[in-house]
Biopython code that builds the backbone (N, CA, C, O; Angstrom):
import numpy as np
from Bio.PDB.StructureBuilder import StructureBuilder

atoms = [
    (1, "MET", "N", (-4.366, 15.214, -11.510)),
    (1, "MET", "CA", (-3.700, 15.164, -10.225)),
    (1, "MET", "C", (-2.817, 16.391, -10.084)),
    (1, "MET", "O", (-2.119, 16.788, -11.018)),
    (2, "SER", "N", (-2.860, 16.966, -8.933)),
    (2, "SER", "CA", (-1.987, 18.095, -8.674)),
    (2, "SER", "C", (-1.422, 17.976, -7.275)),
    (2, "SER", "O", (-1.919, 17.202, -6.457)),
    (3, "GLY", "N", (-0.386, 18.743, -7.004)),
    (3, "GLY", "CA", (0.235, 18.738, -5.691)),
    (3, "GLY", "C", (-0.721, 19.208, -4.619)),
    (3, "GLY", "O", (-1.732, 19.848, -4.908)),
    (4, "THR", "N", (-0.394, 18.886, -3.377)),
    (4, "THR", "CA", (-1.294, 19.192, -2.272)),
    (4, "THR", "C", (-0.704, 20.164, -1.265)),
    (4, "THR", "O", (-1.383, 20.561, -0.318)),
    (5, "ASP", "N", (0.533, 20.548, -1.453)),
    (5, "ASP", "CA", (1.241, 21.422, -0.519)),
    (5, "ASP", "C", (1.349, 20.819, 0.883)),
    (5, "ASP", "O", (1.528, 21.541, 1.863)),
    (6, "GLN", "N", (1.239, 19.501, 0.971)),
    (6, "GLN", "CA", (1.446, 18.822, 2.245)),
    (6, "GLN", "C", (1.895, 17.394, 1.982)),
    (6, "GLN", "O", (1.631, 16.838, 0.916)),
    (7, "SER", "N", (2.564, 16.813, 2.944)),
    (7, "SER", "CA", (2.970, 15.426, 2.862)),
    (7, "SER", "C", (1.876, 14.557, 3.470)),
    (7, "SER", "O", (1.187, 14.975, 4.401)),
    (8, "HIS", "N", (1.722, 13.368, 2.949)),
    (8, "HIS", "CA", (0.768, 12.415, 3.506)),
    (8, "HIS", "C", (1.474, 11.304, 4.272)),
    (8, "HIS", "O", (0.861, 10.294, 4.618)),
    (9, "ALA", "N", (2.762, 11.495, 4.536)),
    (9, "ALA", "CA", (3.522, 10.499, 5.280)),
    (9, "ALA", "C", (3.046, 10.444, 6.732)),
    (9, "ALA", "O", (2.789, 11.472, 7.359)),
    (10, "THR", "N", (2.938, 9.237, 7.241)),
    (10, "THR", "CA", (2.574, 9.049, 8.647)),
    (10, "THR", "C", (3.743, 8.517, 9.443)),
    (10, "THR", "O", (3.637, 8.284, 10.647)),
    (11, "GLY", "N", (4.850, 8.326, 8.769)),
    (11, "GLY", "CA", (6.046, 7.816, 9.415)),
    (11, "GLY", "C", (7.268, 8.297, 8.668)),
    (11, "GLY", "O", (7.248, 9.338, 8.011)),
    (12, "ALA", "N", (8.323, 7.532, 8.777)),
    (12, "ALA", "CA", (9.589, 7.900, 8.144)),
    (12, "ALA", "C", (9.448, 7.931, 6.620)),
    (12, "ALA", "O", (8.662, 7.184, 6.037)),
    (13, "SER", "N", (10.221, 8.801, 5.999)),
    (13, "SER", "CA", (10.214, 8.902, 4.545)),
    (13, "SER", "C", (11.620, 9.197, 4.053)),
    (13, "SER", "O", (12.369, 9.953, 4.671)),
    (14, "LYS", "N", (11.963, 8.583, 2.922)),
    (14, "LYS", "CA", (13.235, 8.848, 2.253)),
    (14, "LYS", "C", (13.045, 9.858, 1.120)),
    (14, "LYS", "O", (14.000, 10.203, 0.424)),
    (15, "VAL", "N", (11.804, 10.331, 0.938)),
    (15, "VAL", "CA", (11.478, 11.284, -0.117)),
    (15, "VAL", "C", (11.717, 12.699, 0.421)),
    (15, "VAL", "O", (11.268, 13.016, 1.522)),
    (16, "PRO", "N", (12.413, 13.550, -0.333)),
    (16, "PRO", "CA", (12.647, 14.916, 0.136)),
    (16, "PRO", "C", (11.326, 15.641, 0.445)),
    (16, "PRO", "O", (10.331, 15.447, -0.252)),
    (17, "GLU", "N", (11.327, 16.460, 1.476)),
    (17, "GLU", "CA", (10.125, 17.161, 1.926)),
    (17, "GLU", "C", (9.478, 17.968, 0.808)),
    (17, "GLU", "O", (8.252, 17.982, 0.696)),
    (18, "SER", "N", (10.265, 18.631, -0.013)),
    (18, "SER", "CA", (9.679, 19.440, -1.091)),
    (18, "SER", "C", (8.940, 18.570, -2.098)),
    (18, "SER", "O", (7.920, 18.992, -2.643)),
    (19, "VAL", "N", (9.437, 17.362, -2.356)),
    (19, "VAL", "CA", (8.757, 16.440, -3.263)),
    (19, "VAL", "C", (7.474, 15.933, -2.610)),
    (19, "VAL", "O", (6.439, 15.840, -3.268)),
    (20, "GLN", "N", (7.537, 15.606, -1.323)),
    (20, "GLN", "CA", (6.350, 15.141, -0.602)),
    (20, "GLN", "C", (5.224, 16.174, -0.690)),
    (20, "GLN", "O", (4.062, 15.821, -0.895)),
    (21, "GLN", "N", (5.577, 17.443, -0.534)),
    (21, "GLN", "CA", (4.574, 18.503, -0.518)),
    (21, "GLN", "C", (3.972, 18.762, -1.893)),
    (21, "GLN", "O", (2.859, 19.279, -1.988)),
    (22, "ASN", "N", (4.681, 18.416, -2.951)),
    (22, "ASN", "CA", (4.199, 18.690, -4.300)),
    (22, "ASN", "C", (3.627, 17.472, -5.008)),
    (22, "ASN", "O", (3.012, 17.603, -6.067)),
    (23, "ALA", "N", (3.819, 16.309, -4.443)),
    (23, "ALA", "CA", (3.318, 15.088, -5.086)),
    (23, "ALA", "C", (1.852, 14.861, -4.743)),
    (23, "ALA", "O", (1.442, 15.091, -3.606)),
    (24, "PRO", "N", (1.060, 14.414, -5.709)),
    (24, "PRO", "CA", (-0.331, 14.066, -5.419)),
    (24, "PRO", "C", (-0.399, 12.911, -4.419)),
    (24, "PRO", "O", (0.498, 12.069, -4.372)),
    (25, "LYS", "N", (-1.451, 12.879, -3.633)),
    (25, "LYS", "CA", (-1.630, 11.840, -2.621)),
    (25, "LYS", "C", (-1.529, 10.446, -3.252)),
    (25, "LYS", "O", (-0.951, 9.538, -2.653)),
    (26, "GLU", "N", (-2.080, 10.273, -4.443)),
    (26, "GLU", "CA", (-2.055, 8.972, -5.109)),
    (26, "GLU", "C", (-0.624, 8.505, -5.361)),
    (26, "GLU", "O", (-0.320, 7.317, -5.247)),
    (27, "VAL", "N", (0.247, 9.447, -5.704)),
    (27, "VAL", "CA", (1.650, 9.109, -5.953)),
    (27, "VAL", "C", (2.319, 8.708, -4.646)),
    (27, "VAL", "O", (3.052, 7.720, -4.601)),
    (28, "GLU", "N", (2.073, 9.466, -3.590)),
    (28, "GLU", "CA", (2.652, 9.119, -2.286)),
    (28, "GLU", "C", (2.185, 7.740, -1.831)),
    (28, "GLU", "O", (2.990, 6.944, -1.346)),
    (29, "ASN", "N", (0.900, 7.449, -1.982)),
    (29, "ASN", "CA", (0.359, 6.157, -1.544)),
    (29, "ASN", "C", (0.886, 4.993, -2.364)),
    (29, "ASN", "O", (0.924, 3.861, -1.882)),
    (30, "ALA", "N", (1.295, 5.260, -3.605)),
    (30, "ALA", "CA", (1.795, 4.196, -4.468)),
    (30, "ALA", "C", (3.219, 3.782, -4.108)),
    (30, "ALA", "O", (3.667, 2.702, -4.493)),
    (31, "LEU", "N", (3.932, 4.632, -3.373)),
    (31, "LEU", "CA", (5.297, 4.293, -2.972)),
    (31, "LEU", "C", (5.278, 3.234, -1.877)),
    (31, "LEU", "O", (4.380, 3.231, -1.036)),
    (32, "PRO", "N", (6.261, 2.333, -1.879)),
    (32, "PRO", "CA", (6.326, 1.344, -0.800)),
    (32, "PRO", "C", (6.491, 2.047, 0.555)),
    (32, "PRO", "O", (7.177, 3.065, 0.647)),
    (33, "ASN", "N", (5.870, 1.511, 1.590)),
    (33, "ASN", "CA", (5.957, 2.127, 2.912)),
    (33, "ASN", "C", (7.387, 2.171, 3.444)),
    (33, "ASN", "O", (7.697, 3.007, 4.293)),
    (34, "GLN", "N", (8.271, 1.281, 2.961)),
    (34, "GLN", "CA", (9.670, 1.336, 3.396)),
    (34, "GLN", "C", (10.354, 2.601, 2.890)),
    (34, "GLN", "O", (11.322, 3.069, 3.488)),
    (35, "VAL", "N", (9.851, 3.152, 1.791)),
    (35, "VAL", "CA", (10.418, 4.360, 1.200)),
    (35, "VAL", "C", (9.709, 5.604, 1.719)),
    (35, "VAL", "O", (10.346, 6.596, 2.073)),
    (36, "HIS", "N", (8.376, 5.535, 1.760)),
    (36, "HIS", "CA", (7.570, 6.696, 2.148)),
    (36, "HIS", "C", (6.321, 6.164, 2.849)),
    (36, "HIS", "O", (5.338, 5.812, 2.197)),
    (37, "ASN", "N", (6.364, 6.110, 4.162)),
    (37, "ASN", "CA", (5.296, 5.476, 4.933)),
    (37, "ASN", "C", (4.071, 6.372, 5.030)),
    (37, "ASN", "O", (4.074, 7.377, 5.741)),
    (38, "THR", "N", (3.019, 5.993, 4.300)),
    (38, "THR", "CA", (1.755, 6.729, 4.354)),
    (38, "THR", "C", (0.685, 5.925, 5.080)),
    (38, "THR", "O", (-0.446, 6.386, 5.237)),
    (39, "GLY", "N", (1.041, 4.728, 5.520)),
    (39, "GLY", "CA", (0.050, 3.874, 6.150)),
    (39, "GLY", "C", (-0.917, 3.305, 5.132)),
    (39, "GLY", "O", (-1.942, 2.726, 5.492)),
    (40, "SER", "N", (-0.588, 3.471, 3.849)),
    (40, "SER", "CA", (-1.465, 2.954, 2.806)),
    (40, "SER", "C", (-1.442, 1.435, 2.818)),
    (40, "SER", "O", (-0.603, 0.809, 3.466)),
    (41, "GLN", "N", (-2.372, 0.868, 2.093)),
    (41, "GLN", "CA", (-2.481, -0.574, 2.059)),
    (41, "GLN", "C", (-1.636, -1.165, 0.943)),
    (41, "GLN", "O", (-2.061, -2.121, 0.293)),
    (42, "SER", "N", (-0.473, -0.630, 0.711)),
    (42, "SER", "CA", (0.415, -1.140, -0.327)),
    (42, "SER", "C", (1.183, -2.335, 0.195)),
    (42, "SER", "O", (2.414, -2.359, 0.193)),
    (43, "GLN", "N", (0.429, -3.327, 0.641)),
    (43, "GLN", "CA", (1.053, -4.543, 1.128)),
    (43, "GLN", "C", (0.039, -5.664, 1.035)),
    (43, "GLN", "O", (-1.171, -5.436, 1.017)),
    (44, "SER", "N", (0.552, -6.869, 0.975)),
    (44, "SER", "CA", (-0.315, -8.036, 0.935)),
    (44, "SER", "C", (-0.707, -8.415, 2.358)),
    (44, "SER", "O", (0.060, -8.219, 3.301)),
    (45, "HIS", "N", (-1.900, -8.953, 2.496)),
    (45, "HIS", "CA", (-2.365, -9.444, 3.792)),
    (45, "HIS", "C", (-2.443, -10.961, 3.798)),
    (45, "HIS", "O", (-3.072, -11.550, 4.677)),
    (46, "ALA", "N", (-1.803, -11.595, 2.818)),
    (46, "ALA", "CA", (-1.807, -13.052, 2.723)),
    (46, "ALA", "C", (-1.038, -13.655, 3.886)),
    (46, "ALA", "O", (-0.020, -13.123, 4.327)),
    (47, "THR", "N", (-1.551, -14.780, 4.372)),
    (47, "THR", "CA", (-0.889, -15.494, 5.469)),
    (47, "THR", "C", (-0.272, -16.796, 4.984)),
    (47, "THR", "O", (0.214, -17.599, 5.780)),
    (48, "GLY", "N", (-0.296, -16.997, 3.680)),
    (48, "GLY", "CA", (0.269, -18.200, 3.083)),
    (48, "GLY", "C", (0.388, -18.022, 1.590)),
    (48, "GLY", "O", (0.169, -16.924, 1.078)),
    (49, "PRO", "N", (0.738, -19.096, 0.869)),
    (49, "PRO", "CA", (0.859, -19.009, -0.587)),
    (49, "PRO", "C", (-0.454, -18.575, -1.234)),
    (49, "PRO", "O", (-1.525, -19.054, -0.861)),
    (50, "SER", "N", (-0.366, -17.679, -2.192)),
    (50, "SER", "CA", (-1.540, -17.122, -2.846)),
    (50, "SER", "C", (-1.476, -17.326, -4.349)),
    (50, "SER", "O", (-0.397, -17.334, -4.941)),
    (51, "MET", "N", (-2.650, -17.492, -4.963)),
    (51, "MET", "CA", (-2.736, -17.602, -6.423)),
    (51, "MET", "C", (-2.853, -16.219, -7.066)),
    (51, "MET", "O", (-2.809, -16.102, -8.291)),
    (52, "VAL", "N", (-3.000, -15.175, -6.252)),
    (52, "VAL", "CA", (-3.137, -13.809, -6.744)),
    (52, "VAL", "C", (-1.736, -13.243, -6.992)),
    (52, "VAL", "O", (-0.874, -13.348, -6.119)),
    (53, "PRO", "N", (-1.491, -12.651, -8.153)),
    (53, "PRO", "CA", (-0.167, -12.062, -8.403)),
    (53, "PRO", "C", (0.202, -11.042, -7.318)),
    (53, "PRO", "O", (-0.650, -10.292, -6.840)),
    (54, "GLU", "N", (1.472, -11.029, -6.943)),
    (54, "GLU", "CA", (1.935, -10.172, -5.850)),
    (54, "GLU", "C", (1.639, -8.695, -6.103)),
    (54, "GLU", "O", (1.285, -7.974, -5.170)),
    (55, "ALA", "N", (1.775, -8.238, -7.333)),
    (55, "ALA", "CA", (1.507, -6.823, -7.630)),
    (55, "ALA", "C", (0.057, -6.465, -7.300)),
    (55, "ALA", "O", (-0.216, -5.372, -6.803)),
    (56, "ILE", "N", (-0.859, -7.370, -7.571)),
    (56, "ILE", "CA", (-2.268, -7.123, -7.265)),
    (56, "ILE", "C", (-2.493, -7.193, -5.757)),
    (56, "ILE", "O", (-3.243, -6.388, -5.205)),
    (57, "GLN", "N", (-1.854, -8.146, -5.090)),
    (57, "GLN", "CA", (-1.970, -8.248, -3.631)),
    (57, "GLN", "C", (-1.570, -6.934, -2.976)),
    (57, "GLN", "O", (-2.219, -6.480, -2.033)),
    (58, "ASN", "N", (-0.516, -6.334, -3.469)),
    (58, "ASN", "CA", (0.015, -5.114, -2.856)),
    (58, "ASN", "C", (-0.872, -3.898, -3.085)),
    (58, "ASN", "O", (-0.766, -2.916, -2.350)),
    (59, "LEU", "N", (-1.737, -3.942, -4.079)),
    (59, "LEU", "CA", (-2.602, -2.810, -4.377)),
    (59, "LEU", "C", (-4.041, -3.003, -3.900)),
    (59, "LEU", "O", (-4.776, -2.031, -3.727)),
    (60, "ALA", "N", (-4.439, -4.247, -3.690)),
    (60, "ALA", "CA", (-5.827, -4.539, -3.326)),
    (60, "ALA", "C", (-6.128, -4.112, -1.891)),
    (60, "ALA", "O", (-5.293, -4.290, -1.005)),
    (61, "PRO", "N", (-7.310, -3.550, -1.656)),
    (61, "PRO", "CA", (-7.714, -3.227, -0.284)),
    (61, "PRO", "C", (-7.817, -4.498, 0.553)),
    (61, "PRO", "O", (-8.129, -5.569, 0.033)),
    (62, "LYS", "N", (-7.558, -4.373, 1.831)),
    (62, "LYS", "CA", (-7.586, -5.519, 2.740)),
    (62, "LYS", "C", (-8.931, -6.252, 2.659)),
    (62, "LYS", "O", (-8.959, -7.482, 2.667)),
    (63, "GLY", "N", (-10.034, -5.517, 2.581)),
    (63, "GLY", "CA", (-11.352, -6.136, 2.513)),
    (63, "GLY", "C", (-11.515, -7.022, 1.292)),
    (63, "GLY", "O", (-12.150, -8.074, 1.369)),
    (64, "LEU", "N", (-10.946, -6.606, 0.162)),
    (64, "LEU", "CA", (-11.015, -7.421, -1.045)),
    (64, "LEU", "C", (-10.208, -8.696, -0.873)),
    (64, "LEU", "O", (-10.657, -9.781, -1.243)),
    (65, "GLU", "N", (-9.014, -8.559, -0.308)),
    (65, "GLU", "CA", (-8.192, -9.746, -0.070)),
    (65, "GLU", "C", (-8.924, -10.738, 0.835)),
    (65, "GLU", "O", (-8.915, -11.942, 0.578)),
    (66, "GLU", "N", (-9.552, -10.233, 1.884)),
    (66, "GLU", "CA", (-10.250, -11.095, 2.835)),
    (66, "GLU", "C", (-11.504, -11.721, 2.230)),
    (66, "GLU", "O", (-11.968, -12.755, 2.711)),
    (67, "ALA", "N", (-12.060, -11.105, 1.178)),
    (67, "ALA", "CA", (-13.267, -11.638, 0.541)),
    (67, "ALA", "C", (-12.961, -12.822, -0.375)),
    (67, "ALA", "O", (-13.861, -13.587, -0.721)),
    (68, "LEU", "N", (-11.717, -12.973, -0.762)),
    (68, "LEU", "CA", (-11.346, -14.083, -1.637)),
    (68, "LEU", "C", (-11.362, -15.395, -0.853)),
    (68, "LEU", "O", (-11.098, -15.400, 0.349)),
    (69, "PRO", "N", (-11.673, -16.509, -1.527)),
    (69, "PRO", "CA", (-11.638, -17.811, -0.837)),
    (69, "PRO", "C", (-10.245, -18.110, -0.293)),
    (69, "PRO", "O", (-9.237, -17.777, -0.917)),
    (70, "GLU", "N", (-10.204, -18.737, 0.867)),
    (70, "GLU", "CA", (-8.922, -19.086, 1.487)),
    (70, "GLU", "C", (-8.065, -19.958, 0.562)),
    (70, "GLU", "O", (-6.838, -19.875, 0.595)),
    (71, "SER", "N", (-8.705, -20.789, -0.258)),
    (71, "SER", "CA", (-7.953, -21.663, -1.165)),
    (71, "SER", "C", (-7.250, -20.885, -2.276)),
    (71, "SER", "O", (-6.300, -21.381, -2.881)),
    (72, "VAL", "N", (-7.719, -19.670, -2.541)),
    (72, "VAL", "CA", (-7.136, -18.822, -3.574)),
    (72, "VAL", "C", (-6.131, -17.842, -2.958)),
    (72, "VAL", "O", (-5.031, -17.652, -3.478)),
    (73, "HIS", "N", (-6.526, -17.234, -1.857)),
    (73, "HIS", "CA", (-5.706, -16.197, -1.219)),
    (73, "HIS", "C", (-5.938, -16.249, 0.302)),
    (73, "HIS", "O", (-6.834, -15.578, 0.814)),
    (74, "PRO", "N", (-5.136, -17.040, 1.018)),
    (74, "PRO", "CA", (-5.353, -17.179, 2.458)),
    (74, "PRO", "C", (-5.022, -15.903, 3.226)),
    (74, "PRO", "O", (-3.955, -15.316, 3.043)),
    (75, "THR", "N", (-5.943, -15.481, 4.086)),
    (75, "THR", "CA", (-5.713, -14.294, 4.915)),
    (75, "THR", "C", (-5.977, -14.552, 6.393)),
    (75, "THR", "O", (-5.675, -13.705, 7.234)),
    (76, "ASN", "N", (-6.533, -15.703, 6.714)),
    (76, "ASN", "CA", (-6.799, -16.020, 8.125)),
    (76, "ASN", "C", (-5.525, -16.549, 8.777)),
    (76, "ASN", "O", (-4.856, -17.416, 8.216)),
    (77, "PRO", "N", (-5.190, -16.038, 9.943)),
    (77, "PRO", "CA", (-4.013, -16.557, 10.658)),
    (77, "PRO", "C", (-4.239, -18.026, 11.019)),
    (77, "PRO", "O", (-5.359, -18.448, 11.306)),
    (78, "LYS", "N", (-3.187, -18.761, 10.997)),
    (78, "LYS", "CA", (-3.296, -20.189, 11.304)),
    (78, "LYS", "C", (-3.231, -20.446, 12.779)),
    (78, "LYS", "O", (-3.308, -21.597, 13.209)),
]
sb = StructureBuilder()
sb.init_structure("model")
sb.init_model(0)
sb.init_chain("A")
sb.init_seg("    ")
for serial, (resi, resn, name, xyz) in enumerate(atoms, 1):
    if name == "N":
        sb.init_residue(resn, " ", resi, " ")
    sb.init_atom(name, np.array(xyz, "f"), 0.0, 1.0, " ", f" {name:<3s}", serial, name[0])
structure = sb.get_structure()
C-alpha cells in the first residue's frame, strides 16, 4: 500500500489534508465515516438484533449482509 496523493473523502473529515493525501485508500475507508467520510460501507445495515458480531457487520458489504437469513441478520425494513 502506498499513498495516493489525493483524499478519498466524500464529505467532512477530521483527518488533516496532508494525511488524507498520503494515506492509502484502504486506510481511509477503514476509518469511521464520522471521522473521515469516504462513503465506504463501514456501517451495519441491520434493521434489528443480529447474531453477526458488530465488527464484522461494519466491514461486510451490504450485499453480503442482505444475503444472510433474516433470522441471523435482519436487513429488511419492518
